[in-house]
VMD Tcl script that draws the C-alpha trace (Angstrom):
set ca {
  {-45.07 39.55 -18.61}
  {-47.39 38.29 -16.26}
  {-46.79 36.56 -12.48}
  {-47.80 33.49 -14.16}
  {-45.30 34.13 -17.45}
  {-42.69 34.82 -14.73}
  {-43.38 31.96 -12.45}
  {-43.49 29.82 -15.53}
  {-40.06 31.26 -16.53}
  {-38.50 30.02 -13.48}
  {-39.61 26.66 -13.31}
  {-38.86 26.66 -16.79}
  {-34.68 27.34 -15.82}
  {-35.05 25.12 -12.28}
  {-36.24 21.74 -14.59}
  {-33.16 22.86 -16.88}
  {-30.73 22.96 -14.61}
  {-31.90 20.10 -12.58}
  {-32.04 18.31 -15.39}
  {-28.10 18.36 -16.81}
  {-26.67 14.90 -17.99}
  {-24.41 13.04 -16.30}
  {-20.74 12.18 -18.42}
  {-18.48 9.69 -18.79}
  {-15.09 10.29 -18.10}
  {-12.41 8.21 -18.18}
  {-9.09 8.06 -16.64}
  {-6.32 5.31 -17.54}
  {-2.33 5.10 -16.56}
  {-0.43 3.06 -15.06}
  {0.76 1.44 -11.89}
  {2.44 -1.85 -9.73}
  {3.38 -2.89 -13.39}
  {0.23 -2.94 -14.86}
  {-2.24 -0.65 -16.35}
  {-5.24 1.17 -14.29}
  {-8.83 2.32 -15.96}
  {-11.50 3.98 -14.24}
  {-14.72 5.52 -15.87}
  {-17.35 7.27 -13.70}
  {-20.21 9.19 -14.35}
  {-21.02 12.81 -13.11}
  {-22.33 16.46 -13.90}
  {-18.87 17.64 -14.04}
  {-14.82 16.68 -13.81}
  {-14.04 16.56 -10.29}
  {-11.27 14.15 -10.17}
  {-8.35 13.37 -12.66}
  {-5.08 11.57 -13.50}
  {-2.89 13.40 -11.52}
  {-5.42 13.01 -8.40}
  {-6.16 9.58 -9.27}
  {-2.30 8.95 -9.46}
  {-1.27 10.94 -6.09}
  {-3.35 8.04 -4.23}
  {-1.11 4.74 -6.18}
  {2.24 6.69 -5.32}
  {1.06 6.79 -1.36}
  {0.12 2.85 -2.13}
  {3.31 2.52 -3.43}
  {5.03 4.27 -0.93}
  {3.71 1.52 1.86}
  {3.34 -1.53 -0.19}
  {6.37 -1.92 -3.57}
  {8.77 -3.93 -2.60}
  {9.79 -2.27 -6.35}
  {10.45 0.23 -4.29}
  {13.98 0.50 -1.94}
  {13.13 3.31 0.10}
  {8.78 2.09 0.81}
  {8.02 0.88 4.26}
  {7.28 -3.24 3.38}
  {10.86 -3.02 1.47}
  {11.86 -0.85 4.71}
  {10.35 -3.73 6.90}
  {11.69 -6.40 5.07}
  {15.40 -5.09 5.44}
  {15.32 -4.97 9.10}
  {15.35 -0.96 8.99}
  {12.30 -0.47 10.89}
  {9.44 -1.98 12.66}
  {6.81 0.40 11.90}
  {4.18 -0.28 10.03}
  {2.13 2.80 8.44}
  {-1.95 2.86 8.37}
  {-2.11 0.98 4.97}
  {0.14 -1.33 5.36}
  {-1.10 -2.32 8.79}
  {-4.21 -3.07 7.30}
  {-3.25 -5.32 4.66}
  {-1.48 -7.15 6.66}
  {-3.70 -7.24 9.11}
  {-5.98 -8.55 6.18}
  {-3.67 -11.10 5.25}
  {-2.64 -12.63 8.43}
  {-6.52 -13.60 9.26}
  {-6.93 -14.91 5.70}
  {-3.46 -17.62 6.03}
  {-5.53 -19.00 9.65}
  {-8.66 -19.22 6.91}
  {-7.53 -21.34 4.33}
  {-5.06 -23.13 7.26}
  {-2.32 -21.33 5.69}
  {-3.38 -21.51 1.45}
  {-2.16 -17.27 1.61}
  {0.57 -16.80 3.24}
  {2.51 -13.37 3.49}
  {6.19 -14.19 3.99}
  {6.03 -16.26 0.75}
  {9.19 -13.59 -1.09}
  {11.99 -15.83 0.04}
  {10.65 -19.09 -2.52}
  {8.79 -15.60 -5.15}
  {12.26 -14.31 -5.22}
  {14.26 -17.87 -5.27}
  {11.54 -18.90 -8.32}
  {13.16 -15.12 -10.17}
  {9.42 -13.54 -10.18}
  {10.45 -11.10 -6.97}
  {11.85 -7.99 -6.34}
  {15.15 -9.07 -6.05}
  {17.64 -12.14 -5.94}
  {17.09 -15.28 -3.43}
  {19.28 -16.98 -1.93}
  {16.64 -19.06 0.23}
  {18.20 -21.52 1.70}
  {14.90 -23.72 1.89}
  {16.41 -26.03 4.75}
  {14.71 -22.86 6.77}
  {11.91 -22.70 5.32}
  {10.61 -23.89 9.42}
  {10.82 -19.47 9.34}
  {8.33 -19.27 7.35}
  {5.03 -18.65 7.86}
  {2.16 -16.24 8.99}
  {1.99 -17.13 13.23}
  {5.67 -15.73 12.77}
  {4.43 -12.44 11.97}
  {2.04 -10.65 14.45}
  {1.20 -6.64 14.74}
  {0.97 -3.54 18.26}
  {0.51 -0.69 18.15}
  {1.60 0.02 14.66}
  {4.87 -2.57 14.89}
  {5.15 -4.99 13.13}
  {6.71 -7.69 14.84}
  {8.62 -11.02 13.29}
  {9.88 -13.89 14.59}
  {13.07 -14.21 12.71}
  {14.69 -11.03 10.69}
  {14.87 -13.55 8.21}
  {11.17 -12.83 7.68}
  {10.58 -10.95 4.09}
  {6.71 -9.70 3.11}
  {4.79 -9.99 -0.25}
  {1.24 -9.00 -0.50}
  {1.39 -8.85 -4.18}
  {-1.18 -10.86 -3.51}
  {-3.91 -8.94 -2.26}
  {-2.43 -5.49 -2.75}
  {-3.33 -4.94 -6.46}
  {-6.91 -5.03 -4.51}
  {-6.52 -3.49 -1.86}
  {-6.06 -0.31 -4.16}
  {-9.15 -1.01 -5.74}
  {-11.00 -0.58 -2.57}
  {-8.22 2.64 -1.64}
  {-9.41 4.12 -5.25}
  {-12.95 3.31 -4.64}
  {-13.12 5.05 -1.08}
  {-10.96 8.28 -2.14}
  {-14.32 8.62 -5.79}
  {-17.10 8.24 -3.29}
  {-15.23 11.47 -0.58}
  {-16.10 13.39 -3.92}
  {-19.69 12.24 -4.39}
  {-18.75 9.93 -7.00}
  {-20.66 6.94 -6.74}
  {-21.47 5.72 -10.17}
  {-17.51 3.78 -11.37}
  {-15.42 1.27 -11.94}
  {-12.20 0.36 -11.18}
  {-9.83 -2.14 -12.79}
  {-6.39 -2.26 -11.64}
  {-4.28 -5.89 -13.56}
  {-7.75 -7.23 -13.80}
  {-9.08 -6.86 -10.20}
  {-12.55 -5.00 -10.47}
  {-14.38 -3.25 -8.42}
  {-18.08 -1.56 -9.81}
  {-19.95 0.88 -7.88}
  {-23.42 1.95 -8.81}
  {-24.39 1.50 -12.35}
  {-24.05 2.90 -15.36}
  {-26.69 4.12 -17.24}
  {-28.97 2.44 -14.75}
  {-27.59 -0.81 -15.81}
  {-25.68 -3.03 -14.10}
  {-21.64 -3.02 -14.85}
  {-20.12 -5.70 -17.75}
  {-17.12 -6.91 -16.45}
  {-15.61 -10.30 -18.46}
  {-14.14 -13.61 -17.07}
  {-11.30 -14.26 -19.49}
  {-10.93 -17.29 -21.54}
  {-7.44 -18.93 -19.69}
  {-4.95 -17.86 -22.83}
  {-1.60 -16.49 -22.36}
  {-0.60 -12.75 -24.22}
  {-4.32 -13.07 -25.78}
  {-7.98 -11.29 -23.72}
  {-11.06 -13.16 -25.11}
  {-14.29 -12.82 -23.38}
  {-15.79 -16.39 -21.80}
  {-17.91 -15.61 -19.37}
  {-19.91 -11.77 -19.27}
  {-21.13 -10.85 -15.36}
  {-23.60 -8.31 -14.71}
  {-21.81 -6.18 -11.57}
  {-23.08 -3.85 -8.83}
  {-21.48 -2.78 -5.96}
  {-19.34 -5.32 -6.00}
  {-15.82 -6.82 -6.58}
  {-14.56 -9.06 -8.39}
  {-10.40 -10.53 -8.89}
  {-8.88 -13.21 -11.25}
  {-5.47 -15.46 -11.18}
  {-5.33 -17.62 -12.68}
  {-1.78 -19.84 -14.09}
  {-1.80 -18.78 -17.59}
  {-0.35 -15.23 -16.50}
  {3.18 -14.50 -15.64}
  {4.05 -17.76 -16.61}
  {8.87 -17.91 -16.91}
  {11.00 -21.06 -18.18}
  {12.76 -21.31 -15.21}
  {15.61 -24.56 -15.51}
  {14.00 -25.46 -18.47}
  {10.52 -26.03 -16.99}
  {7.41 -23.04 -17.62}
  {6.24 -21.91 -13.85}
  {3.60 -20.36 -12.58}
  {4.28 -16.66 -10.24}
  {1.86 -18.34 -7.61}
  {3.94 -20.14 -5.03}
  {2.20 -22.97 -2.26}
  {2.75 -21.59 1.18}
  {2.08 -25.81 1.46}
  {5.38 -26.94 -0.84}
  {7.87 -23.85 -0.60}
  {7.47 -24.59 -5.19}
  {5.69 -22.88 -8.45}
  {1.57 -24.20 -8.09}
  {1.19 -27.61 -9.85}
  {-2.65 -28.07 -10.56}
  {-5.48 -28.31 -12.86}
  {-6.94 -24.96 -12.53}
  {-6.38 -22.27 -15.27}
  {-7.58 -19.19 -13.50}
  {-9.58 -18.55 -10.21}
  {-12.11 -15.03 -10.04}
  {-13.73 -14.32 -6.73}
  {-16.37 -11.78 -6.58}
  {-17.37 -10.19 -2.69}
  {-18.36 -6.61 -1.74}
  {-14.51 -5.65 -1.23}
  {-11.66 -6.51 -3.69}
  {-9.04 -6.93 -1.01}
  {-10.64 -10.11 0.01}
  {-10.93 -11.37 -3.60}
  {-8.25 -10.65 -4.69}
  {-6.61 -12.34 -2.00}
  {-9.11 -15.73 -1.77}
  {-8.21 -16.08 -6.25}
  {-4.32 -16.25 -5.37}
  {-4.99 -19.23 -2.01}
  {-7.92 -20.43 -4.09}
  {-5.14 -21.13 -7.24}
  {-2.21 -22.44 -4.28}
  {-5.14 -25.26 -3.03}
  {-6.57 -26.39 -6.11}
  {-9.60 -27.74 -7.35}
  {-10.97 -29.70 -4.65}
  {-10.19 -27.86 -2.32}
  {-11.40 -24.42 -3.07}
  {-14.46 -25.78 -3.93}
  {-15.22 -26.96 -0.55}
  {-13.45 -23.86 0.76}
  {-15.97 -21.20 -1.21}
  {-18.67 -23.06 -0.36}
  {-17.97 -23.91 3.47}
  {-17.60 -19.55 3.79}
  {-20.48 -18.92 0.82}
  {-17.62 -17.67 -1.44}
  {-19.27 -16.89 -4.97}
  {-16.18 -18.15 -7.37}
  {-15.85 -19.55 -10.76}
  {-12.75 -21.89 -11.24}
  {-11.58 -23.04 -15.01}
  {-9.60 -25.62 -14.94}
  {-8.45 -29.21 -16.87}
  {-10.55 -31.99 -16.82}
  {-10.85 -35.68 -18.94}
  {-9.18 -33.34 -21.99}
  {-11.12 -29.89 -21.93}
  {-11.51 -27.08 -20.19}
  {-14.31 -26.85 -17.68}
  {-15.82 -24.50 -15.61}
  {-17.17 -24.96 -12.26}
  {-19.09 -21.78 -10.57}
  {-20.89 -21.20 -7.79}
  {-25.01 -20.31 -7.60}
  {-24.88 -16.32 -6.77}
  {-22.42 -15.93 -9.68}
  {-23.94 -18.24 -12.17}
  {-27.33 -15.94 -11.59}
  {-25.13 -12.90 -12.71}
  {-23.69 -14.36 -15.87}
  {-25.24 -12.05 -19.50}
  {-27.04 -14.47 -21.43}
  {-24.84 -12.30 -24.13}
  {-21.14 -14.35 -22.69}
  {-19.56 -16.25 -25.55}
  {-19.48 -19.64 -23.19}
  {-22.70 -18.85 -21.82}
  {-23.86 -22.05 -23.05}
  {-21.15 -24.14 -21.16}
  {-23.42 -23.48 -18.57}
  {-26.63 -23.94 -20.00}
  {-26.72 -28.48 -18.01}
  {-25.79 -26.07 -14.45}
  {-28.81 -23.71 -14.27}
  {-30.03 -25.27 -10.51}
  {-26.64 -27.07 -9.67}
  {-23.38 -25.43 -10.30}
  {-21.97 -26.28 -13.21}
  {-19.18 -29.44 -12.10}
}
mol new
graphics top color blue
foreach p $ca { graphics top sphere $p radius 0.5 }
foreach p [lrange $ca 0 end-1] q [lrange $ca 1 end] { graphics top cylinder $p $q radius 0.2 }
display resetview
């Protein structure tokens, strides 16, 4: 073989090595009382289900109030005042969002959640002691959590799934995986692309026990979290109630919002803001997201119909293939109302 021939063979070999196509890998499982799904593109299988479950187990031991030995359970039961790194970050951000939302998002609502049967234990909370609730009665200093009242218990379910998505996202990136989608119970983060195109994420129609797409968003490097009054409902003393509690009324939320979807750069914030908006109701939520430049979609009952309000930034990401795309047609150029 001539020198030129050897050179061509070498170039072809190198070219074939660099042209190895990425494959898509799927990981599924259960966590935090729901299901999770991870899809990622890579030239090889870099992580597996055991890797993901190990991370989620660590998070459960930090933030799950359904595990007696978790950090949050021990804090709630006044067995410890030490707060671990994960819970520290979640509580710190929760206190900040509590102040930002004027108390609409409040993790000290745990006794009320338990009282209505949505928590890990039954509660005989004395509503006369409601003055002992509130994020102003909670603080963190050098890894120590300070509760003004021993009766204070924390419920981070309105932010924990979103934060778990963020932790897994960081884990994938640390393993040199940058094109992926993570979904934990409807809280989603999309990184990079799917075959050089945005990931497609659906906002569902607010139907109980039926999963039907309403709007399809084209997302890249964005988080989307949804909270709804049609999720996790139960019959309480002959009345159907939602799992979302109002820190203001200390009762299950009752307003015309059916679902709230929030899009941000991280899933922790999206999750918390969605919970807060469900508590605030439509009008206050519209004012809040506009004042804080937060992208949102509100599906609500009005004029004997199901209507949608969507901010302009999210509106621009709606796919033409969305089943209910026509609902938004008259609203391009302004948020639908």
